[in-house]
C-alpha positions in Angstrom: 77.1 119.3 0.7 74.1 121.6 1.5 76.4 124.5 2.1 78.3 123.8 -0.8 75.1 124.1 -3.1 74.2 127.2 -1.3 77.6 128.5 -2.0 77.4 127.7 -5.7 73.7 128.9 -5.9 74.6 132.3 -4.5 77.9 132.4 -7.0 75.6 131.6 -9.9 73.3 134.3 -8.8 75.7 137.0 -8.1 78.6 136.4 -9.9 80.8 136.9 -7.1 83.5 134.5 -5.8 84.9 135.9 -2.8 83.9 136.0 0.8 80.7 135.0 2.5 80.2 138.8 3.1 80.2 139.7 -0.3 78.1 136.6 -1.2 75.3 138.2 0.8 75.9 141.9 -0.2 75.8 141.2 -3.8 72.6 138.8 -3.3 70.9 141.4 -1.7 71.8 143.9 -4.6 70.5 141.3 -7.0 67.2 140.9 -5.1 66.8 144.7 -4.9 67.5 145.1 -8.8 65.0 142.2 -9.6 62.5 143.9 -7.0 62.8 147.3 -9.2 62.6 145.3 -12.5 59.5 144.0 -11.2 58.0 147.3 -9.8 58.6 148.9 -13.2 57.3 146.2 -15.0 54.1 146.4 -12.9 54.0 149.9 -13.2 53.8 149.4 -17.1 51.6 146.9 -16.9 48.8 148.8 -15.2 49.4 152.2 -17.3 48.1 150.8 -20.3 44.7 152.2 -20.6 43.4 149.2 -22.6 42.4 145.8 -20.8 45.1 143.4 -20.3 44.3 139.8 -19.4 46.6 137.0 -18.9 45.1 133.2 -18.8 46.7 130.1 -18.0 46.2 127.0 -20.4 43.1 126.3 -18.0 41.5 129.5 -18.8 42.1 130.7 -15.3 42.9 134.7 -15.2 46.2 134.9 -13.7 46.8 138.6 -14.4 45.1 141.7 -15.1 45.8 145.5 -15.2 43.8 148.4 -13.7 41.9 149.0 -17.1 40.5 145.4 -16.9 39.9 145.9 -12.8 37.7 149.1 -13.8 36.2 147.9 -16.4 34.6 144.8 -14.9 34.0 147.2 -11.8 35.6 143.8 -9.5 38.3 143.8 -7.0 41.4 142.1 -8.6 41.4 139.4 -5.7 38.1 138.3 -7.0 39.2 138.5 -10.9 42.1 135.9 -10.2 41.5 132.5 -10.5 38.0 133.0 -12.4 37.5 131.4 -16.0 38.0 134.0 -18.7 34.7 133.0 -20.2 32.9 133.9 -17.1 34.4 137.3 -16.8 34.1 138.1 -20.3 30.7 136.6 -21.3 29.3 135.4 -17.9 29.1 132.1 -19.5 29.5 128.7 -17.1 31.1 126.9 -20.2 33.9 127.4 -22.5 33.1 129.6 -25.2 32.9 127.8 -28.8 35.0 128.7 -30.8 37.4 129.7 -28.3 40.2 132.3 -29.1 42.3 131.3 -26.5 42.4 127.5 -27.7 43.4 128.9 -31.3 46.1 130.7 -29.9 47.7 127.8 -27.7 46.8 125.5 -30.7 48.4 127.6 -33.7 50.8 129.4 -31.4 50.2 132.7 -33.4 48.2 135.8 -32.6 44.4 135.6 -33.3 41.7 138.5 -33.1 38.1 138.5 -32.4 35.5 141.5 -32.5 33.1 140.6 -29.8 30.1 142.0 -27.7 30.8 141.2 -24.1 29.3 141.6 -20.5 27.8 145.1 -19.9 26.8 145.0 -23.8 30.4 146.4 -24.8 31.9 145.7 -28.2 35.7 144.5 -27.6 38.2 144.2 -30.2 40.4 141.1 -28.7 44.0 140.5 -29.7 45.1 137.1 -28.2 48.6 136.8 -28.1 50.6 133.5 -26.9 53.0 133.2 -24.1 55.9 130.9 -24.2 58.0 128.7 -21.7 62.1 129.0 -22.1 61.7 125.6 -24.0 59.2 127.7 -26.5 56.2 125.9 -25.1 53.1 127.7 -25.1 51.8 128.1 -21.6 49.2 130.8 -21.3 47.6 133.7 -23.5 47.7 137.4 -23.1 44.6 139.2 -23.8 44.7 142.9 -24.9 41.2 144.3 -25.6 40.0 147.5 -26.7 36.6 149.1 -26.0 35.2 149.8 -29.4 31.6 150.2 -28.3 30.9 153.9 -29.0 32.2 153.5 -32.7 30.7 150.5 -33.8 26.8 151.4 -32.0 27.1 155.1 -33.4 27.6 153.4 -36.9 25.1 150.8 -36.3 22.5 153.1 -34.5 22.9 156.3 -36.7 20.5 155.6 -39.6 17.9 153.5 -37.1 17.7 156.9 -34.9 17.3 158.5 -37.6 14.2 156.8 -39.0 12.8 156.5 -35.4 12.9 160.0 -35.0 11.1 160.4 -38.4 8.4 157.9 -37.7 7.8 159.4 -34.2 7.2 162.7 -35.4 5.1 161.4 -38.3 2.7 159.5 -35.8 2.8 162.1 -33.0 0.1 164.8 -34.4 -2.3 162.0 -35.5 -2.0 160.3 -32.0 -2.2 163.5 -30.1 -5.9 163.9 -31.9 -6.6 160.1 -30.9 -6.1 160.6 -27.5 -7.5 164.1 -27.0 -11.0 163.2 -29.0 -11.3 159.8 -27.0 -10.6 161.7 -24.0 -13.7 164.3 -25.0 -16.1 161.2 -25.7 -15.5 159.5 -22.4 -16.4 162.7 -20.5 -19.7 162.6 -22.5 -20.4 159.2 -22.3 -21.8 157.2 -19.3 -20.2 153.8 -18.0 -23.5 151.9 -19.0 -23.2 153.3 -22.5 -22.4 150.5 -24.8 -19.7 152.3 -26.6 -17.9 153.3 -23.7 -15.4 150.6 -23.0 -14.5 150.7 -26.7 -13.8 154.2 -26.3 -12.2 153.7 -23.1 -9.8 151.2 -25.0 -9.3 153.6 -28.0 -8.0 156.4 -25.5 -5.7 153.2 -23.6 -4.1 152.3 -26.7 -3.5 155.7 -27.3 -1.7 156.5 -24.6 0.5 153.4 -24.9 1.4 154.5 -28.3 2.5 157.9 -27.3 4.6 156.1 -24.3 6.1 154.0 -27.2 6.8 157.2 -29.5 8.2 158.9 -26.2 10.7 155.9 -26.1 11.6 156.2 -30.0 12.3 159.8 -29.3 14.8 158.9 -26.4 16.1 156.2 -28.3 16.8 158.4 -31.5 18.8 161.2 -28.9 15.9 163.7 -29.6 15.2 164.1 -26.0 17.8 165.9 -24.0 18.2 165.1 -20.2 19.0 168.2 -17.6 21.7 167.1 -15.2 22.0 168.3 -11.5 23.0 167.0 -8.1 20.6 163.9 -7.4 19.9 161.5 -4.7 19.9 157.9 -6.0 17.8 156.7 -3.1 15.3 159.3 -3.8 15.2 158.4 -7.2 14.6 154.8 -6.7 11.9 155.6 -4.4 10.2 157.9 -7.0 10.2 154.9 -9.5 8.6 152.6 -6.9 5.8 154.6 -6.5 5.1 154.4 -10.2 6.0 150.5 -10.4 5.2 149.0 -6.8 1.4 148.7 -7.4 1.5 146.8 -10.6 4.0 144.6 -8.8 2.1 143.9 -5.7 -1.3 143.8 -7.8 0.1 140.5 -9.6 0.9 139.3 -6.1 4.6 139.4 -6.0 6.7 140.4 -3.1 8.4 143.4 -3.4 11.8 143.9 -1.3 13.5 147.1 -1.1 17.0 147.7 0.4 18.5 150.9 0.4 22.0 151.9 1.4 22.0 155.2 3.6 23.6 158.1 2.5 24.7 157.3 -1.1 26.7 160.2 -2.4 25.6 162.7 -4.5 25.3 161.7 -8.5 25.2 164.2 -11.3 22.5 163.3 -13.5 18.9 163.3 -14.8 16.2 162.2 -12.0 13.4 161.8 -15.0 16.2 159.6 -16.9 17.2 157.4 -14.0 13.7 157.0 -13.0 12.7 155.8 -16.3 15.4 153.3 -16.1 14.2 151.9 -12.6 10.5 151.7 -13.5 11.5 149.8 -16.7 13.8 147.3 -14.7 11.2 147.1 -12.0 8.6 146.3 -14.7 10.4 143.7 -16.6 11.4 141.8 -13.4 7.5 141.9 -12.8 6.7 140.5 -16.2 9.5 137.7 -15.8 8.3 136.6 -12.4 4.7 136.8 -13.5 5.1 134.6 -16.6 6.9 131.9 -14.8 4.0 131.7 -12.1 1.8 131.5 -15.0 3.7 128.4 -16.6 5.0 126.9 -14.1 2.5 127.1 -11.4 4.7 125.4 -8.7 3.5 127.3 -5.9 6.9 129.3 -5.4 6.3 133.0 -4.4 7.4 135.2 -6.5 9.8 138.0 -5.6 11.4 141.3 -6.8 14.2 142.7 -5.3 15.7 146.1 -5.6 18.7 147.3 -3.9 21.3 150.0 -3.9 25.0 149.7 -2.7 28.1 151.0 -3.2 30.9 149.6 -5.4 33.9 148.4 -3.2 36.2 150.9 -4.6 33.7 153.8 -3.9 33.8 155.0 -7.6 30.0 153.8 -8.5 26.6 153.6 -7.2 24.8 150.4 -8.0 21.2 149.6 -8.3 20.4 146.1 -8.5 17.0 144.9 -9.8 16.6 141.2 -9.0 13.8 138.4 -9.8 13.0 134.8 -9.2 11.8 134.4 -12.7 12.6 132.0 -15.6 16.0 133.8 -16.4 17.3 134.4 -19.8 18.8 131.8 -22.2 22.4 132.0 -23.1 21.6 132.9 -26.8 19.5 135.6 -25.8 21.6 137.9 -23.7 23.9 139.2 -26.2 20.9 140.6 -27.9 18.7 141.9 -25.1 19.7 145.3 -25.5 19.2 145.3 -29.2 16.7 148.0 -30.6 13.3 146.2 -31.0 14.6 142.9 -29.6 12.5 141.4 -27.0 11.9 137.8 -25.6 8.4 138.7 -24.4 5.5 137.1 -26.0 3.4 138.9 -28.5 1.9 142.2 -27.7 3.7 142.5 -24.2 6.7 144.6 -25.3 8.3 146.7 -28.1 11.6 145.7 -27.6 13.0 149.6 -26.9 12.9 149.6 -23.2 16.4 147.9 -22.3 17.9 149.6 -25.5 16.4 153.3 -24.2 17.6 152.4 -20.6 20.9 151.4 -21.8 21.1 154.7 -23.9 20.4 156.9 -20.6 22.9 154.9 -18.5 25.5 155.5 -20.7 24.5 159.1 -21.3 25.3 159.2 -17.6 28.7 157.4 -18.2 27.1 154.3 -16.7 26.3 150.9 -17.8 23.8 148.1 -17.0 24.9 144.6 -16.3 23.0 141.4 -16.5 23.6 138.1 -14.4 21.0 135.6 -15.2 20.6 131.9 -14.3 17.7 129.7 -16.3 15.1 128.7 -14.2 16.6 130.8 -11.2 16.1 134.5 -12.5 17.8 137.6 -13.1 19.6 140.5 -11.8 19.9 143.8 -14.0 22.6 146.1 -12.5 22.5 150.0 -13.2 26.0 151.1 -12.3 26.8 154.8 -12.2 30.0 156.9 -11.5 29.8 158.9 -8.1 31.0 162.1 -7.5 34.5 161.6 -6.1 34.4 164.4 -3.8 31.4 163.4 -2.0 31.6 161.0 1.1 30.6 157.8 1.5 29.2 156.9 4.8 28.2 153.2 6.3 24.9 151.9 6.9 21.8 150.3 5.1 18.1 151.1 5.4 15.8 148.2 4.8 12.1 147.9 3.9 9.8 144.9 3.3 6.7 145.7 1.5 4.6 143.0 1.2 
C-alpha cells in the first residue's frame, strides 16, 4: 500500500508512467527544475534595490532581501522571526493603526509614508499574499527610502533661515565676547562686577556655540575629508567630555575595538558627534540621579565595534538614564526639538549630528527602554580595502 502510494506520488510529480528507473530519473529532473526556479526567484528577490520584507499573519518576518539586510545593518538570520514593528520602529507593541492589519482585513494593497528607525522616511507599499484557497496568509512590504527628498524639502527653508539668523547674530556676539574678555582682564576677582562680567562672557561663548551649530545645520560649514582613525577621534572626543561626566560622579566605561580600518571622513565633524552623544548621555544619567535618588550608580559607556558584515564601523554611546518615551523617539532628530528641561538644550545637537553622519554616508540609530537607558549608535561605512583585525582594547575610567 505504501509502495503504491509512493508510485502514484512519483507519477503525479513527474508525469511518467514507466519503469522504476524512469520514475527516479524524471523525479531528479523535476527536483533540479524546482531548485533552478527557486534560485532564479531568490536572485530576482535579492536584486531589487528597495526593501522587500514578507511577514506572516502574526507579524513575524519570514523573508527579506539584501536591501533590507543592508538597511537594518543586521544579519538575515537575526531578522527572520522578529516582529515587523520591532524591526521598523523599535517598538515592543504592534503599531496602531497597523498597515498589516489593514491589508489582511481588506485584502487590498495599502500605502503608508512613515519615519522609521535610523530617522529614515520610507514609502511603504503593503501587498496581501494569498493561499491556493484565496485566503490571505501574509503581507509583502515594498519600502523605498525617500528620506533625502522629504528632508531636503522640509529643511531647505529652515536652513536658509538659520544661516541668516546666524550671520546676523555673529557680529554683535563677537563684540560682546571680546569686550567682556577685556573687562575680565582689567577687573580683579574681588570686584563686585567681576562675576557679572564673567557670566556675560560665558553666555556669549555659549551663544557662539549655538551659532556654530546653526551654521553646520544650514550646510554653511564644509568638512574636509581625509583618512582618519575612529578610535583616535573617540579618544579626542573623550578628552573634551570626560571631565564633565566624571565631575557629575558618573562612571565612564570605554571599550575600543583594536585596529578599526581607516575611514574617510572629517575628524572635527565626527568628534562633534561623539562629544554631543557623550554629553547627552551624561545629562540623561544626571537627570535620573537627581529625580529618582535610588542610589543606583550612573554609568556612561562608549564602545567601538565592527559590523558583522565588515561594512560598517560603529560607535555606541550608552547610558543607564531614564530612557526616551516612545512618543518622543520619532522627533528627537528634528531641529529645535528637545526633551531636556528649559535652558539645558537647544534641540540642535542631534539634528546637527545626524546631518554630519549622513554627510559621511552613515546614520545614527537609537535603542531605548524607558526606565533603563538609551544607546545611540553612530554607524559609518568602512573603506572596503582596509583589513579588519581581531581583538579589543578595554579601559575603565573611574
